[in-house]
NUTI-884167 format. One line per field, with one value per residue (C-alpha): residue number from 1; x, z, y; residue in three letters. Coordinates in pm, 1 decimal. Layout:
N
n = c(NUM,...) $
X = c(X,...) $
Z = c(Z,...) $
Y = c(Y,...) $
res = c(ALA,...) $
This chain:
402
n = c(1,2,3,4,5,6,7,8,9,10,11,12,13,14,15,16,17,18,19,20,21,22,23,24,25,26,27,28,29,30,31,32,33,34,35,36,37,38,39,40,41,42,43,44,45,46,47,48,49,50,51,52,53,54,55,56,57,58,59,60,61,62,63,64,65,66,67,68,69,70,71,72,73,74,75,76,77,78,79,80,81,82,83,84,85,86,87,88,89,90,91,92,93,94,95,96,97,98,99,100,101,102,103,104,105,106,107,108,109,110,111,112,113,114,115,116,117,118,119,120,121,122,123,124,125,126,127,128,129,130,131,132,133,134,135,136,137,138,139,140,141,142,143,144,145,146,147,148,149,150,151,152,153,154,155,156,157,158,159,160,161,162,163,164,165,166,167,168,169,170,171,172,173,174,175,176,177,178,179,180,181,182,183,184,185,186,187,188,189,190,191,192,193,194,195,196,197,198,199,200,201,202,203,204,205,206,207,208,209,210,211,212,213,214,215,216,217,218,219,220,221,222,223,224,225,226,227,228,229,230,231,232,233,234,235,236,237,238,239,240,241,242,243,244,245,246,247,248,249,250,251,252,253,254,255,256,257,258,259,260,261,262,263,264,265,266,267,268,269,270,271,272,273,274,275,276,277,278,279,280,281,282,283,284,285,286,287,288,289,290,291,292,293,294,295,296,297,298,299,300,301,302,303,304,305,306,307,308,309,310,311,312,313,314,315,316,317,318,319,320,321,322,323,324,325,326,327,328,329,330,331,332,333,334,335,336,337,338,339,340,341,342,343,344,345,346,347,348,349,350,351,352,353,354,355,356,357,358,359,360,361,362,363,364,365,366,367,368,369,370,371,372,373,374,375,376,377,378,379,380,381,382,383,384,385,386,387,388,389,390,391,392,393,394,395,396,397,398,399,400,401,402) $
X = c(-7808.7,-7956.9,-8301.8,-8468.9,-8482.1,-8618.5,-8886.3,-8985.0,-8999.5,-9226.2,-9444.6,-9446.7,-9588.8,-9884.2,-9938.0,-9936.4,-10223.9,-10419.6,-10389.6,-10524.5,-10209.6,-10076.9,-9716.5,-9523.6,-9225.1,-8936.7,-8770.9,-8431.0,-8090.9,-7753.2,-7862.5,-7541.0,-7675.4,-8044.6,-8176.1,-8544.0,-8619.6,-8755.9,-8434.0,-8264.8,-8568.4,-8554.5,-8198.6,-7853.3,-7611.3,-7672.2,-7763.4,-7606.3,-7799.7,-8175.4,-8323.5,-8668.8,-8731.3,-9065.6,-9293.4,-9611.0,-9945.4,-9839.7,-9525.0,-9273.8,-8968.5,-8781.4,-8490.5,-8416.7,-8078.9,-7765.1,-7518.9,-7266.9,-7529.8,-7685.3,-7439.6,-7446.6,-7828.0,-7843.2,-7598.6,-7830.8,-8068.7,-8368.7,-8485.2,-8655.1,-8529.7,-8253.3,-8248.2,-7933.8,-7926.3,-7669.0,-7809.8,-8138.4,-8400.8,-8709.0,-8715.6,-8660.2,-8902.5,-9184.7,-9125.4,-9150.7,-9469.8,-9631.2,-9545.3,-9640.9,-9963.2,-10233.5,-10340.7,-10705.0,-10651.5,-10869.2,-10717.5,-10367.3,-10235.6,-9861.8,-9785.2,-9492.7,-9338.0,-9494.8,-9703.3,-9822.7,-9820.9,-9567.4,-9202.8,-9100.9,-9340.2,-9222.3,-8892.5,-8955.5,-8798.3,-8994.5,-8738.7,-8765.2,-9144.5,-9132.4,-8888.1,-9110.1,-9422.9,-9239.9,-9139.5,-9501.0,-9653.5,-9849.7,-9859.6,-10150.0,-9974.3,-9979.2,-10247.8,-10151.5,-9932.9,-10081.3,-9939.0,-9786.1,-9837.0,-10072.0,-9831.8,-9521.5,-9683.6,-9769.8,-9435.3,-9235.0,-9476.9,-9566.1,-9247.2,-9123.2,-8982.0,-8628.4,-8700.0,-8839.1,-8531.9,-8306.3,-8512.5,-8482.6,-8106.4,-8102.1,-8312.9,-8068.6,-7779.0,-7970.1,-8040.2,-7669.0,-7582.9,-7837.7,-7677.6,-7336.9,-7453.5,-7618.5,-7272.0,-7109.8,-7364.1,-7261.5,-7301.5,-7166.4,-7148.3,-7268.3,-7515.4,-7233.7,-7011.9,-7290.3,-7363.6,-6995.1,-6968.6,-7265.7,-7149.0,-6805.6,-6965.4,-7192.2,-6894.1,-6680.8,-6959.2,-6984.8,-7349.5,-7533.4,-7757.8,-8136.7,-8160.2,-7903.8,-7588.6,-7584.5,-7906.8,-7856.2,-7868.9,-8092.4,-7970.6,-8167.4,-8066.0,-8277.8,-8529.3,-8316.4,-8243.9,-8346.3,-8643.3,-8716.5,-8454.8,-8214.7,-7837.6,-7666.1,-7515.7,-7154.5,-7264.9,-7572.1,-7443.9,-7627.2,-7710.5,-7875.1,-8253.6,-8259.5,-8383.5,-8157.3,-8352.2,-8202.9,-8363.1,-8145.0,-8175.6,-7916.8,-7905.9,-7792.8,-7804.4,-7990.5,-8274.9,-8334.7,-8435.7,-8587.8,-8613.2,-8624.1,-8515.0,-8484.9,-8265.3,-8276.7,-7984.7,-8100.8,-8011.8,-7920.4,-7916.8,-8131.4,-8257.2,-8608.0,-8784.8,-8979.6,-9357.0,-9394.7,-9158.1,-9335.9,-9665.2,-9524.2,-9376.6,-9714.2,-9893.3,-9648.7,-9661.0,-10039.2,-10071.4,-9842.8,-10047.0,-10369.9,-10228.3,-10107.1,-10449.4,-10609.7,-10350.3,-10476.2,-10536.1,-10804.7,-10781.4,-10721.1,-10398.0,-10558.7,-10773.7,-10465.0,-10312.4,-10636.2,-10635.7,-10290.6,-10346.0,-10657.1,-10461.8,-10202.5,-10461.1,-10676.6,-10372.8,-10326.2,-10022.0,-9991.5,-10088.3,-9780.4,-9721.7,-9641.3,-9780.6,-9799.4,-9621.8,-9465.8,-9343.4,-8985.5,-8796.0,-8502.4,-8503.1,-8650.6,-8929.4,-9027.3,-9331.7,-9684.3,-9961.8,-9895.2,-10043.1,-10106.3,-10379.4,-10564.8,-10348.0,-10275.4,-9906.9,-9975.4,-10206.9,-10407.6,-10157.3,-10337.9,-10661.9,-10512.7,-10576.9,-10315.6,-10213.9,-10069.8,-9687.2,-9628.7,-9374.0,-9451.5,-9312.1,-9532.3,-9377.9,-9452.6,-9317.1,-9416.6,-9220.2,-9160.1,-9110.5,-8754.3,-8657.3,-8652.8,-8828.5,-8959.5,-9005.6,-9030.2,-9042.8,-9118.8,-9145.0,-9419.9,-9519.9,-9886.1,-10029.7,-10363.4,-10496.3,-10325.2,-9955.7,-9637.0,-9378.8,-9041.8,-8874.9,-8856.4,-9069.2,-8924.1,-9179.6,-8940.4,-8694.1,-8328.2,-8125.2,-7776.9,-7493.8,-7305.4) $
Z = c(-5328.8,-5365.7,-5503.3,-5165.5,-5075.9,-5418.7,-5395.4,-5041.5,-5101.7,-5401.0,-5185.6,-4909.9,-5145.1,-5224.6,-4855.6,-4750.4,-4990.9,-4904.3,-4529.7,-4570.5,-4456.6,-4608.9,-4521.3,-4357.1,-4156.2,-4012.3,-3761.3,-3628.8,-3500.7,-3442.1,-3578.6,-3517.8,-3199.1,-3186.5,-3539.9,-3624.2,-3726.7,-4061.6,-4168.5,-4332.9,-4560.6,-4693.5,-4645.8,-4669.6,-4405.6,-4103.4,-4014.6,-3756.9,-3701.7,-3659.1,-3987.3,-4142.4,-4417.1,-4576.1,-4825.6,-4946.9,-5051.8,-5407.8,-5364.9,-5352.6,-5136.7,-4949.8,-4704.3,-4475.3,-4322.2,-4185.7,-4432.6,-4403.9,-4456.6,-4760.2,-5030.0,-4948.7,-4933.5,-5262.8,-5425.7,-5350.8,-5617.5,-5412.1,-5299.9,-5522.0,-5304.8,-5044.4,-4823.8,-4619.8,-4318.9,-4078.2,-3762.5,-3711.6,-3881.1,-3756.7,-4022.9,-4330.5,-4196.5,-4128.4,-4462.5,-4641.7,-4456.9,-4537.0,-4903.5,-4933.1,-4732.6,-4883.1,-4662.1,-4728.3,-4550.3,-4238.1,-4059.5,-4186.6,-4095.0,-4047.0,-3974.4,-3740.8,-3612.8,-3279.6,-3169.7,-2845.2,-2979.4,-3263.1,-3168.3,-3535.1,-3577.1,-3259.5,-3371.0,-3270.6,-2929.8,-2666.1,-2668.7,-3045.0,-3021.1,-2766.4,-2985.6,-3292.6,-3099.9,-2975.7,-3331.7,-3448.2,-3155.4,-3259.5,-3621.6,-3813.3,-3773.1,-3392.5,-3378.8,-3700.7,-3560.2,-3587.2,-3564.0,-3879.7,-3742.1,-4023.1,-4291.8,-4126.4,-4067.4,-4435.9,-4554.9,-4360.1,-4404.6,-4773.3,-4919.0,-5267.2,-5496.2,-5408.4,-5036.0,-5075.1,-5279.2,-4995.8,-4734.3,-4941.7,-4941.5,-4560.7,-4541.2,-4768.4,-4542.5,-4236.8,-4401.1,-4475.2,-4111.2,-3992.1,-4221.8,-4072.7,-3713.1,-3787.3,-3860.1,-3564.1,-3294.7,-3178.0,-2839.0,-2542.0,-2728.7,-2491.2,-2564.9,-2539.4,-2783.5,-3043.0,-2983.2,-3025.9,-3340.2,-3505.2,-3415.1,-3561.8,-3884.3,-3903.0,-3855.4,-4108.9,-4366.7,-4303.5,-4201.2,-3945.4,-3656.1,-3684.7,-3314.4,-3048.1,-3081.4,-2715.6,-2758.0,-3112.6,-3163.2,-2892.4,-2819.3,-2609.1,-2520.9,-2321.3,-2042.4,-1819.1,-2069.9,-2026.1,-2266.4,-2436.7,-2474.9,-2256.7,-2220.7,-2367.4,-2086.6,-2087.7,-1868.2,-2044.2,-2295.1,-2562.1,-2443.1,-2622.2,-2623.8,-2614.1,-2848.9,-2974.3,-3056.8,-3222.6,-3296.4,-3543.0,-3754.4,-3974.0,-4181.5,-4544.6,-4765.5,-4490.1,-4452.6,-4193.6,-4142.0,-3827.8,-3815.2,-3563.3,-3624.4,-3412.2,-3410.4,-3213.2,-3081.2,-3073.7,-2792.5,-3012.0,-3363.9,-3559.1,-3523.3,-3384.7,-3301.2,-2975.7,-3010.3,-2774.7,-2990.5,-3312.5,-3150.6,-3046.2,-3393.0,-3554.4,-3318.6,-3390.1,-3766.4,-3771.6,-3574.3,-3819.9,-4109.0,-3946.8,-3911.5,-4272.6,-4395.8,-4218.9,-4322.6,-4608.9,-4686.9,-4471.9,-4190.8,-3845.5,-3688.9,-3375.8,-3583.9,-3746.2,-3402.7,-3272.6,-3550.1,-3454.1,-3079.1,-3094.0,-3242.6,-2966.3,-2687.6,-2848.5,-2860.7,-2485.8,-2484.4,-2282.0,-2457.6,-2583.6,-2420.8,-2730.5,-3072.6,-3349.6,-3579.3,-3633.5,-3934.2,-4061.0,-4268.9,-4176.1,-3839.7,-3705.0,-3529.7,-3792.4,-3632.0,-3767.0,-3745.0,-3508.3,-3547.7,-3176.5,-2912.2,-2796.0,-2487.9,-2327.6,-2413.8,-2788.9,-2785.7,-3107.5,-3328.3,-3332.3,-3436.6,-3754.0,-4088.0,-4273.2,-4609.8,-4928.5,-4956.2,-4580.6,-4453.5,-4130.6,-3915.2,-3809.8,-3492.0,-3179.3,-2967.4,-2700.9,-2418.5,-2438.0,-2093.7,-2038.0,-2396.4,-2426.8,-2621.6,-2971.4,-3155.3,-3527.1,-3698.9,-4066.8,-4281.1,-4530.6,-4766.0,-4786.5,-5138.2,-5287.1,-5227.1,-4900.9,-4831.4,-4994.1,-4798.4,-4808.0,-4598.2,-4672.5,-4391.4,-4129.7,-4111.6,-4002.6,-3716.7,-3815.4,-3659.3,-3519.4,-3494.1,-3181.8) $
Y = c(10069.3,9724.8,9656.0,9604.6,9975.6,10069.2,9799.1,9892.0,10266.3,10209.5,9985.6,10249.8,10512.5,10287.8,10210.5,10578.0,10639.5,10323.8,10391.5,10744.6,10927.1,11248.2,11162.0,10880.8,11006.0,10806.5,11044.2,10932.7,11041.0,10874.0,10539.7,10342.6,10179.7,10270.0,10276.0,10239.2,9875.6,9996.9,10169.9,9866.0,9834.3,10189.5,10317.3,10165.4,10292.9,10512.3,10868.7,11096.8,11418.4,11441.2,11315.4,11288.9,11032.5,11119.5,10944.2,11116.9,10970.7,11046.0,10838.1,11126.5,11048.9,11321.1,11289.8,11584.3,11505.3,11667.4,11817.3,11533.4,11263.7,11432.8,11323.1,10948.9,10952.7,11141.8,10898.9,10606.7,10729.2,10618.3,10963.6,11220.8,11505.3,11530.9,11840.5,11903.4,12134.0,12277.0,12433.2,12253.0,12037.9,12226.3,12498.7,12278.0,12015.1,12264.3,12432.3,12096.3,12002.0,12338.3,12302.7,11937.1,11905.0,12130.6,12419.0,12322.4,11990.9,12016.3,11714.6,11637.8,11293.2,11240.6,10874.0,10812.3,10492.4,10403.4,10105.5,9949.6,9593.8,9559.9,9611.2,9638.2,9933.9,10109.5,10260.4,10623.5,10682.3,10871.2,11150.6,11192.7,11191.3,11472.5,11664.9,11625.6,11728.1,12036.6,12131.4,12103.4,12293.0,12603.0,12488.3,12334.4,11999.0,11999.6,11728.2,11547.3,11270.1,10919.5,10566.5,10417.6,10065.2,9958.8,10079.8,9936.0,9599.0,9567.0,9705.8,9447.9,9159.7,9156.6,9016.2,9098.0,8831.5,8940.2,8916.5,8563.7,8466.1,8581.5,8398.3,8079.9,8131.5,8153.4,7835.9,7652.3,7752.2,7631.1,7296.2,7261.6,7333.3,7076.5,6817.5,6897.2,6880.0,6545.5,6407.0,6584.6,6496.1,6150.6,5985.1,6184.5,6516.1,6788.4,7064.4,7317.1,7127.2,7119.6,7490.2,7582.4,7368.4,7538.1,7887.4,7813.4,7689.5,7997.5,8226.9,8038.6,8078.6,8454.0,8426.9,8635.7,8534.3,8560.0,8647.5,8731.5,8524.9,8420.0,8224.5,8096.2,7804.4,7662.5,7307.5,7057.9,6703.0,6463.2,6524.9,6752.0,7029.3,7392.0,7419.7,7750.5,8020.6,7827.0,7812.6,7504.4,7297.9,7177.8,6887.6,6745.0,6487.7,6290.8,5939.3,5645.4,5668.8,6050.4,6323.8,6601.6,6920.7,7230.9,7569.4,7762.4,8075.4,8244.9,8563.0,8561.7,8871.8,9054.1,8799.9,8531.3,8171.1,8019.4,7638.4,7353.7,6996.5,6681.1,6370.0,6044.3,5840.5,5476.9,5241.2,4948.1,4805.9,4751.6,5106.5,5136.1,5461.3,5407.0,5420.5,5717.6,5923.3,5825.1,5925.7,6264.8,6323.0,6249.6,6489.1,6772.0,6723.7,6688.5,7012.7,7190.6,7050.3,7170.6,7520.6,7519.6,7406.8,7704.2,7961.6,8178.4,8547.1,8705.7,8449.3,8597.0,8476.2,8330.9,8097.8,7943.9,7890.2,7737.0,7475.5,7351.8,7383.5,7166.4,6873.8,6874.9,6889.1,6618.8,6389.2,6430.7,6660.3,6982.0,7303.9,7484.4,7826.0,8029.0,8115.4,7857.0,8099.0,8439.7,8631.6,8601.9,8856.5,9074.9,8896.5,8573.6,8766.2,9020.8,9184.1,9215.6,8957.7,8665.7,8317.3,8303.2,8283.7,8592.4,8632.3,8968.0,8959.2,8952.0,9254.3,9293.2,9108.1,8767.1,8940.7,9082.8,8918.4,8717.5,8866.9,8721.0,8711.1,8708.3,8453.8,8265.3,7990.3,7699.4,7561.8,7366.4,7089.0,6837.8,6672.5,6297.9,6144.9,6031.4,6118.0,6497.7,6772.2,6700.8,7031.2,7110.5,7449.0,7499.0,7812.3,7896.5,8178.7,8280.0,8250.1,8351.3,7998.8,7905.7,7860.6,7733.9,7536.0,7712.9,7443.9,7073.2,6932.4,6702.8,6424.9,6151.6,6155.7,6171.4,5890.3,5950.8,5700.5,5599.1) $
res = c(UNK,UNK,UNK,UNK,UNK,UNK,UNK,UNK,UNK,UNK,UNK,UNK,UNK,UNK,UNK,UNK,UNK,UNK,UNK,UNK,UNK,UNK,UNK,UNK,UNK,UNK,UNK,UNK,UNK,UNK,UNK,UNK,UNK,UNK,UNK,UNK,UNK,UNK,UNK,UNK,UNK,UNK,UNK,UNK,UNK,UNK,UNK,UNK,UNK,UNK,UNK,UNK,UNK,UNK,UNK,UNK,UNK,UNK,UNK,UNK,UNK,UNK,UNK,UNK,UNK,UNK,UNK,UNK,UNK,UNK,UNK,UNK,UNK,UNK,UNK,UNK,UNK,UNK,UNK,UNK,UNK,UNK,UNK,UNK,UNK,UNK,UNK,UNK,UNK,UNK,UNK,UNK,UNK,UNK,UNK,UNK,UNK,UNK,UNK,UNK,UNK,UNK,UNK,UNK,UNK,UNK,UNK,UNK,UNK,UNK,UNK,UNK,UNK,UNK,UNK,UNK,UNK,UNK,UNK,UNK,UNK,UNK,UNK,UNK,UNK,UNK,UNK,UNK,UNK,UNK,UNK,UNK,UNK,UNK,UNK,UNK,UNK,UNK,UNK,UNK,UNK,UNK,UNK,UNK,UNK,UNK,UNK,UNK,UNK,UNK,UNK,UNK,UNK,UNK,UNK,UNK,UNK,UNK,UNK,UNK,UNK,UNK,UNK,UNK,UNK,UNK,UNK,UNK,UNK,UNK,UNK,UNK,UNK,UNK,UNK,UNK,UNK,UNK,UNK,UNK,UNK,UNK,UNK,UNK,UNK,UNK,UNK,UNK,UNK,UNK,UNK,UNK,UNK,UNK,UNK,UNK,UNK,UNK,UNK,UNK,UNK,UNK,UNK,UNK,UNK,UNK,UNK,UNK,UNK,UNK,UNK,UNK,UNK,UNK,UNK,UNK,UNK,UNK,UNK,UNK,UNK,UNK,UNK,UNK,UNK,UNK,UNK,UNK,UNK,UNK,UNK,UNK,UNK,UNK,UNK,UNK,UNK,UNK,UNK,UNK,UNK,UNK,UNK,UNK,UNK,UNK,UNK,UNK,UNK,UNK,UNK,UNK,UNK,UNK,UNK,UNK,UNK,UNK,UNK,UNK,UNK,UNK,UNK,UNK,UNK,UNK,UNK,UNK,UNK,UNK,UNK,UNK,UNK,UNK,UNK,UNK,UNK,UNK,UNK,UNK,UNK,UNK,UNK,UNK,UNK,UNK,UNK,UNK,UNK,UNK,UNK,UNK,UNK,UNK,UNK,UNK,UNK,UNK,UNK,UNK,UNK,UNK,UNK,UNK,UNK,UNK,UNK,UNK,UNK,UNK,UNK,UNK,UNK,UNK,UNK,UNK,UNK,UNK,UNK,UNK,UNK,UNK,UNK,UNK,UNK,UNK,UNK,UNK,UNK,UNK,UNK,UNK,UNK,UNK,UNK,UNK,UNK,UNK,UNK,UNK,UNK,UNK,UNK,UNK,UNK,UNK,UNK,UNK,UNK,UNK,UNK,UNK,UNK,UNK,UNK,UNK,UNK,UNK,UNK,UNK,UNK,UNK,UNK,UNK,UNK,UNK,UNK,UNK,UNK,UNK,UNK,UNK,UNK,UNK,UNK,UNK,UNK,UNK,UNK,UNK,UNK,UNK,UNK,UNK,UNK,UNK,UNK,UNK,UNK,UNK,UNK,UNK,UNK,UNK,UNK,UNK,UNK,UNK,UNK,UNK,UNK,UNK) $
């Protein structure tokens, strides 16, 4: 077992206590296709039968799993106790809860993985919730189930030194791919050709995709491209005077990057970036800088977004229809606090406070008439004083050759 699970399980024990829970339970079954998002942080490999992974407020770690999963879990060395069962999990689970949670506890609190707002804290399926509630019926734990959202948000978000090292590795790979595509993307290359080139290079390097492969990378050329999570066109080709925009994220050693970069294909020599593009680039970078200047521990996410959003609107550009930033970790969108506006679709996530050692994107873009979409996305780590740039900022437009 690698160091990530050991680090995260130790962190989980502290969080169970600080959140006021008696026990945190991850309750799963047949995880090959529908595993809880938290599993890769605390367990290597999968589970087959109904399984309960439990961490107490004292930091004790117990795995109650099927007989044939018990030995691999035990061999990891990350669990203080591994209980195997044959016919059913109800009896060993109830016995463990009775022994572990003091009988004098008037209102036991068992945290389980469900959330209305955070998809990465919502791993317990409805069927498994019903099954668990049925097992606890007519016991003193019948009303003990509460959301583990607070714990899970902190567990994923507050990155260890090893996690940050792996994220830096994914960023370095992304920078290398951007350098390669800068040499490949010449006049008349289509969006689809650039997309296929990058996917081939990702596969050759043995890297993973930070979001679904079909939509990664996002490639936009010129004013007629499908902005957002679009499909690269085999017909839209790079022409002089246009912007090439790419949104790319890879996974290395289990951790992701998420970055956007832009290039410009000039119309003639000597190279000159048109004034309207320079103006758009300045607005985007100034908005990112404003967000970074606001980003610090204790700041609510929506306030960081508001700082960047104000710059764009003041410069006369349309308000972007997404958050200024999101957390990055195991995936590009890693749950928890969002640096976004207080819109219905984000729920309570923008109202949560930023914490030290969280990793965020700072991203936005603006359309440039007749030229295309100019979008930049950087990555930062929150420090005690503010934030640290993990990416080397793009503050000048990269120029392509004919």
